LUMFI-526706 format. One record per residue (C-alpha): x, y, z. Coordinates in steps of 0.25 Angstrom, whole numbers, padded with zeros to 4 digits, always signed. Each point is the difference from the previous one (the first is absolute). Layout:
<pts>
XYZ
...
</pts>
This chain:
<pts>
+0000+0000+0000
+0012+0009+0002
+0002+0000-0015
-0014+0005-0003
-0002+0014-0004
-0009+0010+0007
-0011+0004-0010
-0008+0013+0001
-0012+0001-0008
-0004+0015-0002
-0014+0004-0003
-0004+0014-0002
-0015+0003+0003
-0009+0011-0003
-0015-0001+0004
+0001-0015-0001
-0009-0004+0011
-0009-0008-0009
+0011-0009-0005
+0009-0001+0012
-0007-0011+0008
+0002-0009-0012
+0014+0005-0003
+0004-0003+0015
-0006-0014+0000
+0007-0003-0014
+0014+0005+0003
+0000-0006+0014
-0003-0014-0005
+0011+0001-0011
+0011+0006+0010
-0003-0011+0010
+0000-0011-0011
+0014+0006-0005
+0006+0000+0014
-0005-0014+0002
+0006-0005-0013
+0013+0008+0004
+0000+0009-0012
+0001+0012+0009
+0005+0003+0014
-0010+0000+0012
+0003+0014+0003
-0006+0004-0014
-0011+0011+0001
-0011+0007-0008
+0000+0015+0001
-0012+0008-0003
+0002+0015-0003
-0012+0008+0002
+0002+0012-0010
-0010+0010+0007
-0012-0008-0002
-0014+0007+0004
-0007-0014+0002
+0002-0011+0010
+0013-0005-0006
+0009+0003+0012
-0010-0005+0010
+0000-0013-0008
+0015+0000+0000
+0001+0002+0014
-0009-0011+0004
+0007-0010-0009
+0014+0004+0006
-0005-0003+0014
-0006-0013-0004
+0012-0005-0009
+0015+0001+0003
+0002+0000-0015
-0005+0013-0003
+0005+0014+0003
-0006+0013-0003
+0005+0014-0004
-0010+0012+0000
+0005+0012-0009
-0004+0014+0006
-0008+0003-0014
-0001-0005-0014
+0014+0000-0006
-0004-0009-0012
+0003-0014-0004
+0014+0001-0003
+0003+0008+0013
-0008-0011+0008
+0010-0011-0006
+0012+0007+0004
-0005+0002+0014
-0002-0015+0001
+0014-0003-0005
+0008+0011+0006
-0006-0001+0014
+0001-0016+0002
+0012-0009+0000
+0000-0013-0009
+0008-0009-0009
-0010+0001-0011
-0011+0009-0003
-0012-0001-0008
-0010+0010-0004
-0014-0003-0004
-0013+0007+0000
-0010-0003+0011
-0011-0004-0010
+0008-0013-0004
-0003+0001-0015
+0015-0003-0002
+0001-0015+0004
+0007-0001+0013
+0003-0014-0002
+0011+0004-0010
+0008+0005+0012
+0006-0014+0001
+0004+0000-0015
+0006+0014+0003
+0009-0006+0012
+0005-0011-0009
+0006+0011-0009
+0006+0007+0012
+0007-0013+0004
+0005-0001-0015
+0008+0014+0003
-0010+0011-0004
-0002+0012+0008
-0013+0005-0006
-0012-0009-0006
-0011+0007-0007
-0014-0005+0000
-0005+0001-0014
-0014-0002-0005
-0001-0012-0010
-0011+0007-0009
-0011+0011+0002
-0012-0008-0003
-0008+0004+0012
+0002+0015-0005
-0010+0008-0009
+0005+0003-0013
+0002+0014+0003
+0010-0003+0012
+0007-0011-0008
+0002+0009-0012
+0004+0012+0009
+0010-0009+0008
+0007-0004-0012
+0001+0014-0006
+0005+0004+0014
+0011-0010+0002
+0005+0002-0015
+0000+0015+0001
+0008-0001+0013
+0010-0009-0007
+0001+0010-0012
+0003+0011+0009
+0011-0007+0007
-0007-0004+0013
+0004-0014+0003
-0012-0007+0006
-0004-0015+0000
-0012-0002-0009
-0013-0004+0007
+0007+0001+0014
-0006+0010+0011
+0005+0000+0014
+0000-0015+0003
+0014-0004+0002
+0011-0007+0010
+0013+0007+0004
+0011-0004+0008
+0005+0008+0012
+0012+0004-0008
-0009+0005-0011
-0009+0008+0010
+0013+0006+0006
+0004+0005-0014
-0014+0005-0003
+0002+0010+0012
+0011+0007-0008
-0010+0005-0009
-0006+0013+0006
-0011+0003-0009
-0013+0007+0005
-0008-0002-0013
+0000-0015+0001
-0002-0011-0011
+0005-0013+0005
-0002-0007-0013
+0011+0008-0006
+0008+0002+0012
+0002-0015+0004
+0006-0004-0014
+0011+0011+0002
+0006-0008+0012
+0006-0009-0011
+0001-0013+0009
-0003-0014-0006
-0015-0001-0002
-0011-0010-0005
-0014+0000-0004
-0011-0009+0006
-0013+0000-0008
-0015-0002+0005
-0014+0002-0003
-0007+0012+0007
-0014-0003+0006
-0012+0009+0002
-0001+0008+0012
-0009-0007+0010
-0004+0013+0008
+0001+0015+0000
+0003+0009-0011
+0013+0002-0008
+0009+0011+0005
+0006+0003-0013
-0011+0006-0009
+0003+0007-0014
+0004+0013+0006
+0010-0006+0010
+0005-0009-0012
+0002+0011-0009
+0007+0008+0012
+0009-0011+0003
+0004-0002-0016
+0003+0015-0001
+0008-0001+0013
+0009-0012-0006
+0003+0008-0012
+0003+0013+0007
+0009-0006+0010
+0009-0009-0008
+0000+0007-0014
+0005+0013-0006
-0005-0003-0013
-0013+0008+0001
+0009+0012+0002
+0008-0003-0012
-0012-0002-0008
-0004+0014+0004
+0013+0005-0005
-0001-0007-0014
-0014+0005-0001
+0004+0014+0002
+0011-0002-0011
-0010-0007-0009
-0010+0011+0002
+0010+0011-0003
+0003-0007-0013
-0014+0000-0004
-0001+0015+0004
+0011+0003-0009
-0006-0008-0011
-0013+0007+0002
+0008+0014-0001
+0007-0004-0013
-0014-0003-0006
-0006+0013+0006
+0011+0008-0007
-0001-0008-0013
-0015+0002-0001
+0001+0015+0004
+0011+0003-0011
-0009-0008-0011
-0015+0003+0004
+0001+0011+0011
-0007-0001+0014
-0004-0013+0004
-0015-0001+0005
+0000-0011+0011
-0006+0003+0013
-0004-0014+0003
+0013-0006-0003
+0007+0011+0008
-0009-0003+0012
+0003-0015-0001
+0015+0001+0000
-0001+0010+0012
-0009-0010+0008
+0009-0012-0004
+0013+0007+0004
-0007+0005+0013
-0005-0014+0003
+0014-0006-0002
+0007+0010+0009
-0010-0002+0011
+0002-0016-0001
+0015+0003+0000
-0001+0009+0013
-0009-0011+0007
+0011-0011-0003
+0011+0009+0005
-0008+0004+0012
-0003-0015+0004
+0015-0002+0001
+0002+0012+0007
-0011-0004+0010
+0007-0013+0002
+0014+0007+0003
-0008+0009+0010
-0005-0012+0007
+0013-0008+0000
+0008+0012+0006
-0009+0002+0012
+0003-0015+0004
-0012-0002+0008
-0002-0014+0006
-0005-0011-0008
-0009-0004+0011
-0003+0002+0014
-0003-0011+0010
-0011+0003+0010
-0001-0014+0007
+0007-0013-0001
-0005-0013+0006
+0005-0014+0001
</pts>
């Protein structure tokens, strides 16, 4: 038993009171099974991180911790977001191996055993990757494909069909602490560590209770966060667009001079207004993109905490 590793399963929770009783029962059964089979150490734990929930989530976590020594809980002072909650669970607990998985258990927790085998083979990071998107709507499936391809096109290294279901060794987590970003996008930060990695494939199951915490609005925000945090290509596109529009303006100026010299004054109020409108729109979009990057610099230099722990139990 001395050679067995301490496993810490981290579950960020935000308004998950409907699904938590099912999750607690399922993960408790699996952890006891793995300990009995000597796949993990007896000191392995499950850490529930309450990310500022406004329902009964923390109450359920507290009751579970009192009843079962497998569980511990971290209560954040407010909602810091999914990424911050993950880091709170990893950074404020000691373990040999860390697993992050959502509390709804749509990501198959039984794959943790297969992930452990990859760790034994010498990997420091194991990514849980969806085998397919059959359970998604056509729009979500199409938008996800476009999203991952677009990120890779912009030079952002992310694992296709991987969210935040992953296993990391203590060495990998300690290295992750060297990344001081406040604008978090772990899907792209973790691959930057560069240690040996592997992928484990699974089928995602439907949510048994509660509502998804990533509606379209949050998904779009997360997508833009990933692009603006890890790629300067949008800024370069603004520059190239400026040169291109200057070239078009020069061509149009040559055309105006030619028409004036041949036929006199050009009648074209509509075309002039159209050109002004297009140029104004491009300028505003360009300023908006630059402003987004400046806003991220503004947030980074403040170095505000990624999370604040209000209470810790277990």
